C-alpha positions in Angstrom: 62.9 42.0 -153.6 66.5 40.5 -152.4 67.8 43.6 -154.2 67.5 45.5 -150.9 69.9 43.7 -148.7 72.6 45.6 -147.3 70.3 49.1 -148.5 70.0 51.4 -145.5 68.0 54.0 -147.3 65.9 54.0 -150.2 64.3 56.4 -152.4 61.2 55.5 -154.2 59.7 57.7 -157.3 58.2 55.5 -159.8 54.9 55.5 -159.0 52.5 54.5 -156.2 52.1 50.7 -157.7 55.5 50.2 -157.5 56.2 51.6 -154.3 53.2 49.4 -152.7 55.0 46.5 -154.4 58.3 47.2 -153.5 58.4 49.6 -150.7 57.4 46.5 -148.1 60.0 44.7 -149.3 63.0 47.4 -148.5 61.6 47.8 -145.2 61.7 44.2 -144.4 65.3 44.2 -145.3 66.0 46.8 -142.8 65.8 49.8 -145.2 64.3 53.1 -144.4 61.9 54.0 -147.5 61.4 57.5 -148.5 58.7 57.4 -150.9 57.3 60.5 -153.3 54.2 58.8 -154.7 50.8 59.0 -153.0 50.8 55.6 -151.5 51.4 55.8 -148.2 50.5 59.5 -147.7 47.3 58.8 -145.7 48.5 55.8 -144.1 48.6 56.7 -140.1 51.4 54.5 -139.5 53.5 56.5 -142.3 55.0 60.2 -141.4 54.1 62.9 -144.0 56.8 64.9 -144.1 57.9 68.5 -144.9 61.6 68.8 -143.1 61.0 72.4 -142.4 57.8 71.9 -140.7 57.3 68.6 -139.0 61.2 67.5 -138.7 60.3 65.7 -135.6 58.0 62.9 -137.5 61.4 61.4 -138.8 63.0 61.0 -135.4 63.6 57.3 -134.5 61.1 56.2 -137.4 61.8 53.1 -139.0 59.9 52.0 -142.1 58.5 54.2 -144.5 58.3 58.3 -145.0 55.7 60.0 -147.3 56.5 62.8 -149.2 53.3 65.0 -149.9 51.8 66.1 -152.8 53.4 68.9 -154.7 50.6 71.4 -154.5 50.2 70.6 -150.7 53.9 71.4 -150.0 53.6 74.8 -151.5 50.6 75.5 -149.8 51.6 74.8 -146.5 54.7 75.9 -146.2 53.5 79.6 -145.4 50.8 78.1 -143.3 53.1 76.9 -140.5 54.7 79.8 -139.5 51.2 81.9 -139.3 49.8 78.8 -137.2 52.7 79.1 -135.0 52.0 82.6 -134.0 48.3 82.8 -134.7 46.7 79.4 -134.6 45.0 78.7 -137.9 41.0 78.7 -138.0 40.3 78.1 -141.5 42.1 78.4 -144.9 40.8 78.7 -148.4 43.5 78.2 -151.1 43.2 78.3 -154.8 46.2 76.6 -156.8 47.5 77.8 -160.3 49.3 74.4 -161.3 52.1 74.1 -164.0 51.6 71.4 -166.6 54.5 69.8 -165.6 53.1 68.7 -162.3 51.0 66.2 -165.1 54.5 64.9 -166.2 56.3 64.9 -169.6 53.0 64.3 -171.3 51.6 67.5 -169.8 54.6 69.6 -170.9 54.4 68.2 -174.5 50.8 68.9 -174.8 51.0 72.9 -173.6 53.9 73.1 -176.1 52.4 71.1 -179.3 49.3 73.2 -178.9 51.2 76.3 -178.7 53.0 75.6 -181.9 49.8 74.2 -183.3 48.0 77.9 -182.6 51.2 79.7 -184.2 50.8 77.8 -187.2 47.0 78.5 -187.4 46.1 74.4 -187.1 43.2 73.1 -185.3 44.3 72.1 -181.5 43.1 68.7 -180.3 43.4 67.9 -176.5 45.0 64.5 -176.1 46.1 64.5 -172.5 44.3 67.3 -170.6 40.7 67.0 -170.6 40.6 70.0 -172.7 42.8 72.5 -174.7 45.4 73.9 -172.2 47.1 76.4 -174.2 45.5 80.1 -173.7 43.3 78.2 -171.5 42.4 77.3 -167.6 41.1 73.9 -166.5 39.5 73.9 -163.2 39.9 70.0 -163.3 42.9 68.2 -161.7 42.3 64.0 -160.9 39.1 63.0 -161.1 35.9 64.3 -159.4 34.4 62.6 -156.4 30.8 62.5 -155.7 31.0 65.7 -153.5 32.1 67.8 -156.6 35.7 68.1 -155.2 38.8 66.5 -157.5 41.0 64.2 -156.0 43.6 67.1 -155.9 41.8 69.1 -153.9 41.0 66.5 -151.6 44.6 65.5 -151.2 45.2 68.9 -150.1 43.0 69.0 -147.3 44.0 65.7 -145.9 47.6 66.4 -146.3 47.7 69.9 -144.8 45.7 68.4 -142.0 48.0 65.7 -141.2 51.3 67.8 -142.0 50.2 70.6 -139.5 48.7 67.9 -137.1 45.4 69.8 -137.7 42.6 66.9 -138.2 39.8 69.2 -137.6 41.1 72.3 -139.7 38.5 73.9 -142.1 40.3 73.9 -145.6 38.4 75.0 -148.8 40.3 74.4 -151.6 40.1 75.0 -155.6 42.7 73.4 -157.8 43.4 74.7 -161.2 45.7 73.8 -164.3 47.5 76.7 -166.2 49.3 77.1 -169.1 52.5 77.5 -167.5 55.5 74.7 -167.8 57.0 75.1 -164.2 56.2 76.1 -160.9 52.9 76.2 -158.9 51.2 79.0 -157.7 48.6 79.4 -154.7 46.0 82.1 -153.8 45.4 81.5 -149.9 43.4 83.4 -147.3 44.0 82.0 -143.9 42.2 83.1 -140.8 43.4 82.9 -137.6 42.6 83.2 -133.9 44.9 85.8 -133.4 44.8 88.8 -135.4 48.4 89.0 -137.1 48.0 92.3 -139.6 49.8 92.6 -142.8 53.4 93.9 -141.0 53.2 90.8 -138.4 52.3 88.2 -141.0 55.3 89.6 -143.6 57.6 89.3 -140.4 56.8 85.7 -139.6 56.8 84.4 -143.1 60.2 86.1 -144.2 61.8 84.1 -141.2 60.6 80.9 -141.7 63.1 78.6 -143.3 62.8 77.8 -146.9 60.3 80.5 -147.9 61.8 84.1 -149.4 59.5 87.1 -149.0 59.1 89.1 -152.6 56.2 91.6 -151.2 56.7 95.0 -153.0 54.0 96.0 -154.8 54.9 99.5 -155.5 57.9 98.2 -157.5 55.9 95.5 -159.3 57.7 92.9 -156.7 56.1 89.6 -156.1 56.4 85.8 -156.9 55.7 84.6 -160.4 56.6 81.0 -162.1 59.0 82.6 -164.5 60.9 84.0 -161.6 60.6 80.9 -159.2 61.1 78.2 -161.7 64.6 76.4 -160.6 64.7 77.6 -157.1 64.7 75.5 -154.4 62.8 78.0 -151.8 58.7 78.9 -151.8 58.2 82.6 -152.6 55.6 84.4 -150.9 53.9 88.0 -151.7 51.0 90.0 -152.0 50.4 89.9 -148.7 47.5 92.0 -146.9 44.9 91.8 -144.6 41.4 90.6 -145.5 38.6 93.3 -146.0 36.0 90.9 -145.4 37.4 89.7 -142.0 39.6 91.2 -139.1 41.7 87.8 -138.4 42.3 87.1 -141.8 45.4 87.5 -144.4 45.5 87.1 -147.9 48.5 86.0 -149.9 50.3 84.4 -152.9 53.0 81.8 -152.9 54.8 80.2 -155.5 57.2 77.1 -155.6 58.9 75.2 -158.3 57.1 71.9 -157.8 59.6 69.9 -159.4 62.5 70.7 -157.1 60.8 71.7 -153.3 57.5 70.1 -154.3 59.5 67.1 -155.1 63.0 66.2 -155.4 64.1 68.5 -153.0 61.8 67.5 -150.2 62.8 64.2 -150.3 66.5 64.9 -150.3 65.8 66.9 -147.5 64.1 64.3 -145.6 67.3 61.8 -146.3 69.5 64.4 -144.5 67.3 64.7 -141.4 68.2 60.8 -141.3 71.3 61.0 -141.8 72.5 63.9 -139.5 
């Protein structure tokens, strides 16, 4: 605890247990804490910050500032500009999450299973619940009594908190896929005001931290292999919902190790020192 004496800004990225134990000591020593874990995300006294969306939450705050879950960040980035112009009414989000979101063990599991398959060897899951190579697993985090996983519950609660829409209906499904880096999310967003494809493209293209890749005639749309290593989130496949007039569908991809993790924390720090 004494090691925080004289520290003005402390970034925590060592897991929730360490954050819960040490972050309060840093705050008592006078530091502002930016925490990457899930320890304080839903604490009503702790702002949950995505700088492009709610920078006002940082102003004048002393204490702990929380970074959202990586999937939340990728999902909420395009929702904010759509809400600003159309007022969100309901969101359906299905994520396709890379194995590096589960850490180094997830990366090694996919790599070793691909090699085992290439050698004709049996594949034995060790880290994920099932084989991840050449497979998708609709199960991230533990199941709750209502049938949703912890990852899905995080997505709902965090998006609501960031957008300051505590009653926004959100229907989530989170899936682990055999991709090393970059999360993808298929989103259906219903708004009070009808936007249409062109207006949706316009507002998404103009939002900081988003890049528009939406030229389907040229096979141009976001994919993990293209977005890996990029700071921005990329949006494409924008189209009007065929089943309801006030909704649009889109596909968003973000490198969850950059904007979904490290970069977001750095951006919060930059807000503090401006």
